[in-house]
C-alpha positions as CSV (number, residue, x, y, z in Angstrom):
1,M,-24.9,14.8,-18.4
2,I,-27.9,12.6,-18.1
3,G,-30.8,13.9,-16.0
4,G,-28.5,16.5,-14.4
5,R,-26.0,13.9,-13.2
6,Q,-22.7,13.1,-14.7
7,G,-22.2,9.8,-16.6
8,V,-18.9,8.0,-17.2
9,D,-18.5,9.7,-20.6
10,D,-18.4,13.2,-19.1
11,A,-16.8,12.4,-15.7
12,Q,-13.8,14.5,-14.8
13,V,-10.7,12.4,-13.9
14,W,-8.4,13.3,-11.1
15,I,-5.1,11.4,-10.5
16,A,-3.7,11.5,-7.0
17,V,0.0,12.0,-7.3
18,A,1.1,10.4,-4.0
19,P,0.6,6.7,-3.5
20,V,-2.1,5.4,-1.1
21,D,-2.6,2.2,0.9
22,M,-4.4,-0.2,-1.4
23,R,-6.1,-1.8,1.6
24,K,-8.4,1.3,1.6
25,S,-11.9,0.6,0.3
26,F,-14.9,2.9,-0.4
27,D,-14.9,5.0,2.8
28,G,-11.1,5.2,3.2
29,L,-10.6,6.4,-0.4
30,A,-13.5,8.8,-0.1
31,E,-11.9,10.3,3.0
32,V,-8.6,10.7,1.0
33,V,-10.6,12.5,-1.7
34,R,-12.1,14.8,0.8
35,S,-9.3,15.5,3.2
36,F,-6.2,15.2,1.1
37,L,-7.3,16.1,-2.4
38,G,-9.9,18.6,-1.4
39,H,-12.7,17.3,-3.6
40,D,-16.1,15.8,-3.1
41,P,-16.1,12.1,-3.7
42,L,-19.8,12.2,-4.6
43,S,-19.2,14.8,-7.4
44,G,-19.3,12.3,-10.2
45,S,-15.5,12.7,-10.9
46,M,-13.2,9.7,-11.0
47,F,-10.4,9.6,-8.6
48,V,-7.4,7.5,-9.5
49,F,-5.0,6.1,-6.9
50,R,-1.8,4.0,-7.0
51,N,0.2,1.9,-4.6
52,K,3.8,2.6,-3.7
53,S,5.2,0.3,-6.3
54,S,2.9,1.7,-9.0
55,Q,1.8,-1.8,-10.0
56,R,-1.8,-1.4,-8.7
57,V,-4.4,1.2,-9.4
58,K,-7.8,1.9,-7.8
59,I,-10.4,4.3,-9.3
60,L,-13.2,5.6,-7.0
61,W,-16.2,6.9,-8.8
62,W,-19.7,7.9,-7.8
63,D,-21.9,6.3,-10.5
64,R,-25.2,8.1,-9.9
65,D,-26.4,5.9,-7.0
66,G,-23.4,4.7,-5.2
67,L,-19.6,4.5,-5.0
68,A,-17.8,2.1,-7.4
69,I,-14.2,0.9,-7.3
70,Y,-12.2,-0.2,-10.3
71,Y,-9.1,-2.1,-9.4
72,K,-6.3,-3.1,-11.8
73,R,-2.9,-4.8,-11.3
74,L,-0.2,-4.9,-14.0
75,E,1.5,-8.2,-14.4
76,R,4.6,-6.5,-15.9
77,G,5.8,-3.0,-15.6
78,T,4.3,-0.1,-13.7
79,F,1.6,2.5,-14.1
80,R,3.3,5.8,-15.2
81,F,1.7,8.5,-13.1
82,P,2.3,12.1,-13.9
83,S,4.5,14.1,-11.4
84,S,3.3,17.3,-9.9
85,K,3.7,19.5,-6.8
86,A,-0.1,19.5,-6.5
87,H,-1.9,16.7,-4.6
88,A,-3.9,15.7,-7.8
89,V,-3.8,16.4,-11.5
90,A,-6.7,16.4,-13.9
91,V,-6.4,14.3,-17.1
92,D,-8.9,13.6,-19.9
93,Q,-10.4,10.2,-20.4
94,Q,-8.1,9.3,-23.2
95,Q,-5.1,9.9,-20.9
96,L,-6.8,7.7,-18.3
97,L,-7.0,4.9,-20.8
98,R,-3.3,5.4,-21.6
99,L,-2.5,5.3,-17.9
100,L,-4.4,2.0,-17.5
101,E,-2.4,0.5,-20.4
102,G,0.8,1.4,-18.6
103,L,1.6,4.3,-20.9
104,E,2.8,7.8,-19.8
105,V,0.2,10.6,-19.3
106,V,0.7,14.3,-19.1
107,A,-1.4,16.4,-16.7
108,R,-3.6,19.1,-18.3
109,R,-4.2,21.1,-15.1
110,T,-3.7,20.9,-11.4
111,G,-6.1,21.1,-8.6
């Protein structure tokens, strides 16, 4: 942590298991984090969402002074999200990088 606040290198990563509407932006995704995933969107954690076809991903992250969204679309194939009965699963940053490359990830714990 830098100055008591999380940086990107130590941010916890939560993957939402169910798809969300990719038309959602900052406030809509923050509300999904609060009401559906049960987390604080301003915690410094990264929250990863996919669309129904798993070809698009959005990451919502509080980067110390505001919300940021990272958006990626695969031209071929789909993002391979882990399955779980929980609403979200935690992964480490290496697994997030694998996910963003279209590779399979395995959840380390649920929440």
